[in-house]
C-alpha positions in Angstrom: -13.6 64.7 61.5 -11.8 67.8 60.2 -13.3 69.9 57.5 -11.2 72.1 55.2 -12.2 75.4 53.7 -10.1 76.5 50.8 -10.5 80.2 50.0 -8.0 80.7 47.2 -4.6 79.5 46.5 -2.4 80.9 43.7 -0.7 78.5 41.3 2.5 80.3 42.4 2.1 78.5 45.6 3.8 75.6 44.0 7.0 77.4 43.4 9.6 76.0 45.7 9.6 77.8 49.0 10.1 77.4 52.7 7.1 77.1 55.0 5.5 75.0 57.7 3.0 72.7 56.1 0.8 72.1 59.2 0.4 75.8 59.9 -0.7 76.3 56.3 -3.0 73.4 56.4 -4.6 74.4 59.7 -5.0 78.0 58.5 -7.4 76.7 55.8 -9.4 74.6 58.2 -13.0 75.5 59.3 -16.3 73.7 59.4 -18.2 75.3 56.6 -19.6 72.4 54.6 -22.6 72.0 56.9 -23.7 75.5 55.9 -23.6 74.6 52.2 -26.5 72.2 52.6 -28.5 74.7 54.6 -27.9 77.3 51.8 -29.4 74.8 49.4 -32.5 74.3 51.4 -31.1 71.3 53.2 -31.0 69.2 50.1 -28.0 66.9 49.3 -27.1 64.7 46.3 -29.4 66.4 43.9 -29.5 66.2 40.1 -31.1 68.5 37.6 -33.6 67.6 34.8 -30.6 66.7 32.5 -29.3 64.2 35.1 -26.3 66.4 36.0 -25.2 66.5 39.6 -25.7 69.9 41.3 -24.9 71.4 44.7 -23.5 69.6 47.7 -22.9 65.8 47.5 -21.9 63.5 50.3 -21.0 59.9 49.3 -20.8 56.9 51.6 -19.4 53.4 51.4 -20.5 50.4 53.3 -17.7 48.6 55.3 -17.9 45.3 57.2 -18.0 45.7 61.0 -17.5 43.3 63.8 -19.7 40.3 64.7 -21.8 41.1 67.7 -21.4 38.0 69.9 -23.8 39.5 72.4 -26.6 38.9 69.9 -25.5 35.3 69.3 -22.9 33.6 67.0 -25.5 33.0 64.3 -26.1 36.7 63.7 -24.6 38.2 60.6 -21.6 40.6 60.8 -22.8 44.1 61.2 -21.8 46.7 58.7 -21.5 50.5 58.9 -21.6 53.4 56.5 -18.6 55.7 56.3 -18.5 59.0 54.5 -15.8 58.8 51.8 -16.2 62.2 50.1 -18.0 65.5 50.1 -18.0 68.5 47.9 -20.0 70.5 45.4 -20.9 69.9 41.8 -21.8 72.4 39.1 -23.4 71.1 36.0 -22.0 67.6 36.7 -18.4 68.8 37.3 -16.7 69.0 40.7 -15.9 72.5 41.8 -14.0 74.0 44.8 -12.7 71.9 47.7 -13.6 68.2 48.0 -12.7 66.1 51.0 -11.8 62.4 50.7 -11.6 59.9 53.5 -9.4 57.2 52.0 -8.6 55.5 55.3 -11.5 53.2 56.1 -10.3 52.4 59.7 -9.3 55.8 61.1 -12.0 58.4 62.0 -9.3 60.7 63.3 -7.2 60.8 60.2 -7.5 64.2 58.5 -9.2 63.9 55.1 -7.3 64.4 51.8 -8.3 67.6 50.0 -8.6 68.2 46.3 -9.4 71.6 45.0 -10.9 71.8 41.5 -9.9 75.1 39.9 -11.9 77.0 37.2 -9.1 76.4 34.6 -9.4 72.6 35.1 -6.3 72.2 37.2 -6.5 70.2 40.5 -4.6 71.0 43.7 -4.2 68.1 46.1 -3.3 68.2 49.8 -2.7 64.9 51.6 -1.1 63.8 54.9 -2.3 66.9 56.8 -0.9 69.1 54.0 2.6 67.7 54.2 2.3 66.6 50.5 0.8 69.2 48.2 0.6 68.6 44.4 -0.7 70.7 41.5 -1.9 68.9 38.4 -2.5 71.1 35.4 -5.7 71.0 33.3 -4.6 68.0 31.2 -2.4 66.5 34.0 0.6 66.5 31.6 2.7 68.7 34.0 2.7 68.1 37.8 4.4 70.1 40.5 4.7 69.0 44.1 6.1 70.1 47.4 6.8 67.7 50.3 7.2 69.5 53.6 9.4 67.7 56.2 9.5 69.8 59.3 11.0 73.1 58.2 12.4 71.6 55.0 10.8 71.7 51.5 11.5 69.2 48.8 10.4 70.4 45.3 9.3 68.0 42.6 8.6 68.8 39.0 7.2 66.3 36.5 6.9 66.9 32.8 4.7 64.9 30.4 3.9 62.2 33.0 7.3 60.6 32.1 9.9 61.7 34.5 10.2 63.8 37.8 13.0 65.9 39.1 13.5 66.2 42.9 15.4 69.2 44.3 16.2 70.7 47.7 17.4 74.2 48.4 18.1 74.6 44.7 20.2 71.4 44.5 18.9 68.6 42.2 18.8 65.4 44.1 17.8 62.8 41.5 15.2 62.0 38.8 12.7 59.1 38.7 9.9 57.9 36.5 6.5 59.5 37.0 5.2 56.1 38.2 7.4 56.5 41.3 6.1 59.9 42.3 3.8 58.8 45.1 6.4 56.4 46.4 9.1 59.0 46.5 6.9 61.6 48.1 6.3 59.2 51.0 10.0 58.2 51.1 10.9 61.8 51.7 8.1 62.2 54.3 9.2 59.1 56.2 12.8 60.2 56.4 14.4 57.8 53.9 16.4 60.7 52.5 17.1 62.5 55.8 20.9 62.0 55.5 21.0 63.3 52.0 19.1 66.5 53.0 21.2 66.9 56.1 24.4 66.8 54.0 23.1 69.6 51.8 22.2 71.7 54.8 25.7 71.3 56.2 27.2 72.4 52.9 24.9 75.4 52.7 25.9 76.4 56.3 29.6 76.5 55.3 29.0 79.1 52.6 
């Protein structure tokens, strides 16, 4: 399982720019969460006297496994625990980088990352960092970059109502906010490849 260490990322990161998502994602990766528990005396999932979560928390979910026929057909199906999230709390609020394993069947899939900023905004990195999104403190404004190879598609959403998609300064289209996740994956999966290619050709002619 990969672990991600997020040092500091400026909000300006979400201005549209050209970069390689995997290099950026890998540059933030290091196994540091194990040291967090050690620094806290080896204690996990602790609450204070007021019932607020504090320090490192690791949460698990029970999933059904496979029936062990070697033990006989009458034996119940075995289950297993899978880590679904880990990160730190301060006075009951999530802080810093949290890792989420949202794929229950793939131990090799890189976890999603959500970074909880001091100002209340949340930065999200999914699909190995290929989709990166910044939600402001009240989530009314959302800015996102989708990295496809060496291309970057920029998305800006206002008021959780509509989103504008652009590439190399060219507006592609708008959609309702409810289609944001769908359109992010459509770009990532090459649905709009021809549209981006046409813009690149026009830019090369200039």
